[in-house]
C-alpha positions in Angstrom: 31.3 4.1 2.8 29.5 0.8 2.8 26.0 0.7 1.3 22.9 0.4 3.9 21.4 -2.9 3.4 17.5 -2.6 3.2 15.7 -6.0 3.3 12.0 -5.9 1.9 9.8 -8.7 2.5 7.0 -9.3 0.0 4.4 -11.8 1.3 1.3 -11.4 -1.1 0.3 -10.4 -4.5 -0.8 -6.8 -3.6 2.1 -6.1 -1.6 4.4 -6.0 -4.5 2.4 -3.5 -6.4 2.3 -1.4 -3.3 6.0 -1.2 -3.0 7.5 -1.9 -6.6 8.5 1.8 -7.0 10.3 1.5 -3.6 12.2 -1.5 -4.7 13.4 0.3 -7.8 14.3 3.4 -5.9 16.3 1.4 -3.4 18.0 -0.7 -6.1 19.2 2.5 -8.1 20.1 4.6 -4.8 23.8 5.1 -4.5 23.9 4.5 -0.9 21.6 1.5 -0.8 21.7 -2.1 -1.3 18.3 -4.0 -1.8 17.9 -7.5 -0.3 14.7 -8.8 -1.6 12.8 -11.6 0.2 9.7 -13.4 -1.2 7.5 -15.3 1.1 4.0 -16.8 1.7 1.3 -16.6 -0.9 3.5 -14.4 -3.4 5.5 -17.7 -4.2 2.3 -20.0 -4.9 0.9 -20.7 -8.4 -2.8 -20.8 -7.0 -2.4 -17.2 -6.1 -0.8 -16.0 -9.3 2.8 -16.5 -8.5 3.7 -12.9 -8.0 7.4 -14.0 -7.7 7.5 -14.5 -11.5 6.5 -11.0 -12.1 8.9 -9.6 -9.7 11.8 -11.6 -11.4 10.8 -10.6 -14.8 10.7 -7.1 -13.7 14.6 -7.3 -13.2 14.7 -7.8 -9.3 16.9 -10.2 -7.9 15.4 -12.3 -5.2 17.8 -13.0 -2.2 15.6 -15.4 -0.4 12.4 -17.4 -0.7 10.3 -18.5 2.4 7.7 -21.1 1.8 5.5 -20.7 4.9 1.9 -20.9 4.0 0.0 -23.7 5.8 -2.8 -25.2 3.8 -6.4 -24.6 5.1 -7.4 -20.9 4.6 -8.8 -20.6 7.9 -8.0 -18.8 11.2 -5.9 -21.4 12.7 -3.9 -21.8 9.3 -3.4 -18.1 9.2 -2.0 -18.2 12.8 0.4 -21.1 12.0 1.5 -19.5 8.8 2.4 -16.5 10.9 4.4 -18.7 13.3 6.2 -20.5 10.5 7.1 -17.2 8.8 8.8 -16.1 12.2 11.0 -19.0 12.3 11.9 -18.9 8.6 12.5 -15.1 8.3 14.6 -15.2 11.4 17.0 -17.6 9.7 16.9 -15.3 6.6 17.6 -12.0 8.5 20.5 -13.9 10.4 22.1 -14.9 7.1 21.5 -11.6 5.1 22.2 -9.4 8.2 20.3 -6.3 7.0 20.6 -2.7 8.4 16.9 -2.1 7.9 13.8 -4.4 7.4 10.9 -3.0 5.5 7.4 -4.6 6.0 4.3 -3.7 3.9 0.7 -2.8 5.0 -1.2 -5.3 7.2 -1.8 -8.8 5.9 -1.2 -11.5 8.7 2.0 -12.6 7.1 3.6 -9.2 7.7 3.4 -9.8 11.4 5.9 -12.4 11.2 8.3 -10.0 9.4 7.8 -7.3 12.3 8.3 -9.8 15.1 11.3 -11.3 13.7 13.2 -7.9 13.1 12.1 -6.6 16.3 13.5 -9.7 18.4 16.8 -9.4 16.4 17.4 -5.8 17.1 16.9 -4.9 13.3 15.4 -1.5 12.8 12.0 -1.9 11.2 10.3 0.4 8.6 6.7 0.1 8.1 4.8 1.3 4.8 1.0 2.1 5.0 0.6 2.2 8.8 -2.0 4.3 10.7 -5.1 3.3 8.6 -8.3 2.0 9.8 -10.4 -1.1 8.2 -13.2 -3.3 9.1 -11.3 -6.6 9.9 -8.5 -8.3 11.5 -6.0 -6.2 9.3 -6.6 -3.2 11.5 -5.2 -5.0 14.7 -2.3 -6.3 12.7 -1.5 -2.9 11.2 -1.5 -1.1 14.5 0.5 -3.8 16.2 3.2 -3.5 13.5 3.2 0.3 14.0 4.2 -0.3 17.6 7.0 -2.7 16.7 8.3 -0.4 13.9 11.0 2.3 14.2 10.0 4.2 11.1 6.6 5.0 9.6 6.1 5.7 5.9 2.2 6.3 5.9 0.1 7.2 2.8 -2.2 10.1 4.0 -2.4 12.9 6.7 -4.9 11.3 8.9 -2.8 8.1 8.9 0.0 10.3 10.1 -2.0 11.7 12.8 -3.2 8.2 13.9 0.4 6.9 14.2 1.4 9.9 16.3 -1.6 9.4 18.4 -0.4 5.8 19.1 2.5 7.2 20.7 5.1 7.2 18.0 7.8 9.8 17.7 6.7 12.5 15.1 10.4 12.9 13.8 10.1 9.3 12.3 6.6 9.6 10.9 6.4 10.6 7.3 3.5 11.1 5.0 5.2 9.8 1.8 2.0 9.0 0.0 1.3 5.4 -1.2 4.0 3.9 -3.7 1.1 2.4 -5.7 0.1 5.9 -6.7 3.5 6.3 -8.3 2.4 3.5 -10.9 -0.9 5.0 -11.3 0.3 8.4 -12.1 2.2 6.9 -15.0 -0.8 4.7 -16.0 -3.0 7.9 -16.1 -1.0 8.8 -19.1 -1.6 5.8 -21.0 -5.2 6.1 -22.0 -6.9 3.2 -23.8 -6.3 -0.4 -22.8 -3.1 -1.2 -24.8 -3.1 -5.1 -24.6 -5.5 -8.1 -24.9 -5.9 -9.7 -21.4 -7.1 -12.9 -22.7 -4.1 -13.5 -24.9 -1.6 -12.1 -22.4 -2.7 -13.7 -19.3 -5.1 -16.8 -20.3 -7.4 -17.2 -17.4 -10.7 -19.4 -17.8 -14.2 -18.7 -18.8 -15.9 -16.8 -21.7 -14.2 -14.0 -23.6 -16.8 -11.2 -23.8 -16.2 -8.3 -26.2 -14.5 -5.6 -24.1 -14.7 -2.7 -26.7 -17.7 -1.1 -25.3 -16.6 -1.2 -21.7 -16.4 -3.8 -19.0 -16.5 -4.4 -15.3 -13.6 -5.6 -13.0 -14.5 -7.6 -9.9 -12.1 -8.4 -7.0 -13.7 -9.5 -3.7 -11.8 -11.1 -0.9 -13.2 -12.7 2.1 -13.4 -10.9 5.4 -11.4 -12.7 8.0 -13.9 -11.7 10.9 -16.8 -12.7 8.7 -15.1 -15.7 7.0 -17.9 -18.2 7.7 -20.0 -16.2 5.6 -17.5 -15.7 2.6 -19.6 -18.2 0.2 -22.9 -16.4 0.8 -21.1 -12.9 0.3 -19.7 -13.8 -3.1 -22.8 -15.5 -4.3 -24.6 -12.1 -3.8 -22.0 -10.6 -6.1 -22.2 -13.5 -8.7 -25.9 -13.0 -8.8 -25.7 -9.3 -9.5 -23.1 -9.6 -12.3 -25.1 -12.4 -13.8 -28.2 -10.3 -13.9 -26.7 -7.2 -15.4 -24.9 -9.1 -18.2 -22.2 -6.7 -18.5 -18.6 -7.8 -19.7 -16.8 -8.6 -16.7 -13.1 -9.6 -15.8 -13.0 -11.3 -12.3 -9.9 -11.9 -10.3 -9.4 -14.6 -7.6 -9.2 -13.9 -4.0 -6.3 -13.6 -1.6 -5.2 -16.3 0.6 -7.1 -15.3 3.6 -9.4 -17.2 6.0 -12.5 -17.9 4.2 -11.0 -17.9 0.7 -12.0 -21.5 0.2 -15.6 -20.4 0.7 -15.2 -17.5 -1.9 -13.6 -19.9 -4.3 -16.1 -22.8 -3.9 -19.0 -20.2 -4.4 -17.5 -19.0 -7.6 -16.8 -22.6 -9.0 -20.4 -23.8 -7.9 -22.0 -20.7 -9.5 -20.1 -21.2 -12.7 -21.2 -24.9 -12.9 -24.9 -24.0 -12.5 -25.0 -20.7 -14.8 -24.0 -20.0 -18.3 -21.5 -17.1 -17.5 -21.2 -15.7 -21.1 -20.2 -12.2 -19.7 -17.5 -13.2 -17.2 -13.9 -14.2 -17.6 -11.7 -15.1 -14.8 -7.9 -14.4 -13.9 -5.4 -15.5 -11.1 -3.2 -12.4 -11.4 -1.8 -9.8 -13.6 1.2 -7.4 -13.6 0.5 -4.4 -11.6 1.0 -1.8 -14.5 -1.3 -3.9 -16.6 -3.8 -4.4 -13.9 -4.2 -0.6 -13.4 -4.5 0.1 -17.2 -7.3 -2.4 -17.1 -8.8 -0.7 -14.2 -8.4 2.8 -15.6 -10.6 1.9 -18.8 -13.2 -0.1 -16.8 -16.8 1.2 -16.1 -16.1 0.3 -12.3 -14.3 -1.9 -9.9 -16.7 -4.0 -7.9 -15.8 -5.9 -4.5 -13.7 -5.0 -1.5 -10.1 -4.4 -2.6 -8.1 -1.7 -1.2 -7.2 -0.8 -4.9 -10.6 0.8 -5.2 -9.9 3.1 -2.3 -6.3 4.0 -3.2 -5.2 3.7 -6.8 -8.9 4.0 -8.3 -9.3 7.3 -6.2 -6.4 8.8 -8.1 -7.6 7.7 -11.4 -11.0 8.6 -10.9 -12.3 5.0 -11.4 -15.8 4.4 -9.8 -15.9 1.8 -7.3 -18.8 -0.3 -5.7 -17.3 -1.3 -2.2 -19.0 -4.1 -0.8 -19.3 -4.8 2.9 -17.0 -4.0 5.8 -13.6 -4.8 4.6 -12.7 -1.3 3.8 -14.6 0.5 6.7 -13.3 3.8 7.8 -10.7 4.0 5.4 -9.8 7.5 3.8 -11.4 7.7 0.2 -12.1 9.9 -2.6 -15.6 10.6 -4.0 -15.2 7.6 -6.4 -16.7 5.0 -4.0 -20.4 3.8 -3.5 -20.6 1.6 -0.3 -23.1 -1.3 -0.3 -24.0 -4.3 1.8 -23.8 -7.9 0.4 -27.0 -7.7 -1.1 -27.7 -8.4 -5.1 -30.1 -5.5 -5.1 -27.8 -3.0 -3.7 -25.0 -4.2 -5.8 -26.9 -4.0 -9.1 -28.3 -0.5 -8.3 -25.1 1.0 -7.6 -23.5 -0.5 -10.8 -26.3 0.9 -12.8 -25.9 4.5 -11.1 -22.2 4.3 -12.1 -23.2 3.2 -15.8 -25.1 6.4 -16.0 -22.9 8.7 -14.5 -19.3 7.9 -15.8 -15.9 8.5 -14.2 -15.5 10.2 -10.9 -13.2 13.1 -10.0 -9.5 12.2 -9.3 -8.3 12.5 -5.9 -4.8 12.8 -4.3 -5.9 11.7 -0.8 -3.2 8.8 -1.0 -0.3 10.9 -2.7 0.7 12.4 -6.0 3.3 9.9 -7.5 6.7 10.3 -6.0 6.5 8.0 -2.8 9.2 5.4 -4.0 12.0 7.9 -4.2 11.0 9.7 -1.0 11.1 6.3 1.1 14.5 5.4 -0.5 15.9 8.8 0.4 14.5 8.4 4.1 15.9 4.8 4.4 19.5 6.0 3.2 19.8 9.1 5.7 17.7 8.1 8.9 19.7 7.2 11.9 19.8 3.5 12.6 17.7 2.7 15.7 15.8 -0.3 17.0 14.8 0.9 20.5 12.1 3.3 21.4 10.0 4.6 24.5 6.4 5.6 24.3 6.7 9.6 24.1 3.1 10.4 25.6 
């Protein structure tokens, strides 16, 4: 019997950590053949060259799609999606996969879904059915309607996908594949590498032996005009508290220029002896770093997902993660220095949170691979309700 060809499209730095264990499970499955496609910002050095980590982990890349249009505004995002449709259609025509897998909700993933759908290739969607406070929610639900198979990360997400009219027989709560990695990281304990030596970065190198904060704050696409003002509030809070801090650059979203400019301008005007900046980090190392931090500050979904499982406290700023399922590790605040500093001080006095399995228990990768091997191939559906 011929192996079923599964094309997985990785378009951004966070997407790889979300599906790394799925890639491994597909690669090792006796009935599956992995076709790995790397596209968009996952190929770009300014966003951490995620492709380098992917290849270092032993995955063969079958195709690379350079489709990011410079500008980091709404028009550039729309045009990047359009270029992605053109380029991915050619890749799919060459590779002829049996199933295409797309991840989550970034604007580039829409190109994957549209290309596969119009080419009558069955589409599997990981992490559908969730709600958030920005354009990603519209993209996520749109991909749900284009997808044939749904591998969701929580029970409420499963219920939501079914309410959208999807066949319950093809909606599976597999948990989030990123929790697979978090479950292994939870066993490691102390920080087992020197982040300055291993990843370089820029800025001061504060002593981490007594603890540190991690900051990852992205622009919100529906509020992109205010991205510089938003990041400045966080910078003011971190500067005032003077706690050792490891700061990661934002995703390639509309407003990223404002976020980046705000950081650079603040660094020029202030002597940030407590902050070091990184572009990217291997997923396993990043989670080890988080697991040993006092808290994660910003608006990344890693605070809602992996940090919930690990019990890492999170100060979640603004609307980007609105309404998303969460554990009790999250304190929600507005883009205000006082609220951010007060929340961090609360965390410093209270320590770790209780772990939560709201996004699964650590076996999503193998579960998804097994489903991809046995589900009947289909690319046409009708609304059931």
